[in-house]
N, C-alpha and C positions, 0 to 999 in steps of 0.2 A: 555734778553728774548731769549728763545730757539725758533728755527724755527719750525713752525707747518704747515704741509701740510695735509689738510683734505681728506685723501685717505684711502682706505681699508688697514687694519693692523696698522693704526696710533693709538697711545694710548695717553690718557690724564688723569691727576688727576683732579677730579671734586669734589667740596665740596658736601658731602652727609652724613655728620654726624648727630647724633641725636641732639635734642635741647640743651642738656647739653654739647655737644662737637661739636659746629658748624664749627670748623676749620678742622675737620676730612675729609680726601679726600679718595675716592675710585678710583681704576684704572678702566677706561672705554676703550673699544676697538671699533673702527669704523669698522663695518662689510661690509659697502658698500661705493663705491665712491658716491659723491653727485649726486642725481637724476638731470638730465639735466634741466628739466622744472621748478623746484622749489628749487633746491639746498638743498634738505633734505637728511639726512643720518641716518642709523640705528646704534645704539650703544647698547652694553651690558656692565654690570658692573661685577667686580670681588669682591667676598667677602671671608673672611677667614672662613674655616670650624671650627665650634664649635661642638664638639661631643655631647653636651647636647641639641643641637637645630637641628631640621630637616632641611635638605638642599637638593637642587636638585643635585643628583649625576650623571646627564647626562654627564657633562664635568668637570672633576677635573683638577686642575692645581697644579704644584709643583714648589719648588725652582728650578731655572734654566730655567723655561718656560718664564720668563720675569724678568728683574733686580729688579722690584718693589716687586715681590712676594717673601716673606720671610718665608712663612709657607704654609701648604696645604690649597688650596683655591678652590672655585667653581665658575662657570659662573652662575650668577643670571639671568637666562633667563626670569623669571617672571617679572623682572623690565626692560626688553628691551624697548628702547624708540627711537622715531624718533625725530630728532632735526634739526634745521636750521644750515647749515654750517656757515652762516653769524653770528649767535649767538655764535657758538663755537669760531670762529676767533676773535670776539669782546672780549670774555672772556679771550682768550689768551693774546690779546693786553693789557687788563686791569690787567693782572696778577692774575686773579681769577682761571683760568684753567691753568694747567701746563703740557706742552707736555712731553711725556716720550718715544719718539722714536717709533719704530715699533715692533710688536710681530713677532716671528719666523714663517715662512711659515707653518711648520708642525703643530704647535700649533694652528695657525689661522684656518687651515683646520679642526682640531678637533672641534674648536668652531663653525664653520659654520655647520658642521654635527649636532652638538648638538642643534643648534638653531632649525633645522628642526625636530629633534627627540624628544626634550623635550616636555612633556605634559604640562609644565608650561609656554611655550612661548605663548604670546598672538597671536591670529590669525591675528591681524592687522600687527604685526611684521613679521610673516611668509609671509603674502601676499605682503608686501612691498619688502621683500628680493626676493621672487619668481618673482615679476614683473621685477626686475633688473637683476636677474640671473635665467632665466627660466629652466636651466638644473640642478639647485641645487639639486632637489630631486633625479634625476638619478645619479648625481655624489655622493650624500650622500650614496645611496644604494650600489654603486659599491666600495665605499671607496676611490675614487679618490679625488684629491684636489678640493675643492669647489670653482670654479670660472667659 
């Protein structure tokens, strides 16, 4: 079992395939450290770009941005979700979730900016992020690293 620390920039493969392919996993990125009072964290998933299907172009990722990414991809902000760190850790222990290291800092900063800029990001996810990182909007506008 790989080591998993539930902190910002950590990545996981999480089962998220369709009914006909239940073992398919998508790469997820933790955008926040656990919230101290309830140990919740915000995650976003990465999906491959399919030119025939509309996708959120706010934050595109490419080969080299993370070792798991093998073709042009995008951050699926519409599916941003808040999860219990305890649940993620249990999934790793059970072998259901697979740690994939951390994502590079510059790529992480692009994703954080995209979270706040995308019109597809649920308001609940934006509020959660802003609560933990109140300077995020200012940092996003100036182009500085979002933390």
